[in-house]
C-alpha positions, 0 to 999 in steps of 0.5 A: 489467485491470478497470475499475471505477465509483464511484456519485455520492452526493448530499447528502440534502435536504428537500422543501418550500418556505417556510411560508405558505398556498397557496390553490386549484388553482394552490397545489396545482399548485405543490406537485406541480411541486416534488414532481416535480422533487425525485423526478426529481433524486433519481432521477438521482442515484441512477442516475448513475455515473462512471469512476474518473479516472486517479490516484484512489483506488478501492474496486473491490468493495464488501463485508464484508471488515471491517465493509463495507470493500472487497475487493480486485479479482480480480487481487490474491492473497496472495503466500504462495499463489503462493510460500510460500518467499519470506520475509516480514517485514512491517515496517509491521504492527510498531512497528519502522518509522520512525514507531514504531507500526503503520501504519494499514490493516495488519490482518495481517502478510501480503504481497498483490500483484497476480497479475502481481507475485506471478508475477514474484516467483516467477520471481525467487525460483526463480532466487535459490534456485538460488544459495542465496539467498531473497527477503524482502519488507518491504512489498507492497501499501500502502493509501492510508490508510496513505500518509495515516498517513505524511503526517500523521506527517511533519507532526508535527515533535515525533514524532521517536521513531524518528530515531536509526535511520531519519533520523539525518542528515536534518531531519524538516521536509524529508521532503517536499521531499526526496522521502522522504514523498509523497501517493501511493505505487506500492505502492498501485497494488501492482505495487511491493515492498520486498525484500532477499535472505537467505542460506539457511539463513535465521537467525531475527531477534529482534523490536524492543522499543519504546523500546530504544536506536536504532542509525543505519540506515547504520552497520556491519551489526554495529551496526544493528538485527539483520537476517538479510538480506545487508549492503546497506550500510544498513538497510531504509527508511533515510532517507539518500543512502547508500540510493541503489541506486548510491551511490558510497560503497557498495563491495565486498561491499555493492555486489555484494550490491546488484547481485545483487538488482538483476540478479535483479529486473530479469531477472524484469521488475522495475525499481528505484527508484534512491533506494532499493535495496529498492524494485522495481516490476514493469513494466508495472503491472497498475493504473498509474493507480489506487490502492487503499484495502482493508486488508491482510489475508487476508480481503481477498482470500479474502472475495471468494468469500463476498461473491459467493456472498452476492450470488448468493443475494440475487438468487435 
């Protein structure tokens, strides 16, 4: 695990005193002392660094991924470079989510994870492939700016355009209280993924059309929005207690499908979040105390090489 530091940036100030006349050598000495004090404070601020505290949002590798935005640290990879067989349906890049818009920070529909998480997913995928299934990821690394977008949306009680599908039985004003929306997410530390299972060969799925009629996420599979995954009893991101992994109302094939996913992921080193059948975290986490905010894009992980090369050239 790498450690990162943030620079301390002080406010810019002006050197100078109150307007008035200063006569003789004593006035000159006072001006000189002010100048020296100002330069000393400025130099100290420029040289000071502090460690990122636990729970902080870090921008660990500054560079030019997107107009000066941070790159991902070396521990992050694009999942497709480790296991291209895992299906990716990155929901927050599309308007088919509980807000009805693309989420802030999702520049491309790609899954970014830590190398440890990618290796764990690869282990799980190999086991599922032997049984005729494939993993399908809905969300992987989630920048803190996306979590902030969720927070802002949850406070806007007038925006309920997707209520009919994602939270039909939930009053939006209770989303914070009930734990559906929170200020921090394990996805921003990025050992957490949202996923499901697909029976192979995978059937194609149609895209969501904004404004189309919505069906409750907890309804029968044939009435929910089309998804080529196994029937887990609810759709992804269903804000309902029926989405709790071991909810006793979920029985038969739906319960068996949830347990199939759960057991396979646990054997690969992941732990399920009991309130969401799709939510799994690799244990131990690579970054248990640090959230990140680089954008979701290939350049966040591939641009690191160019940034290092540019830095090396600038030092020559």
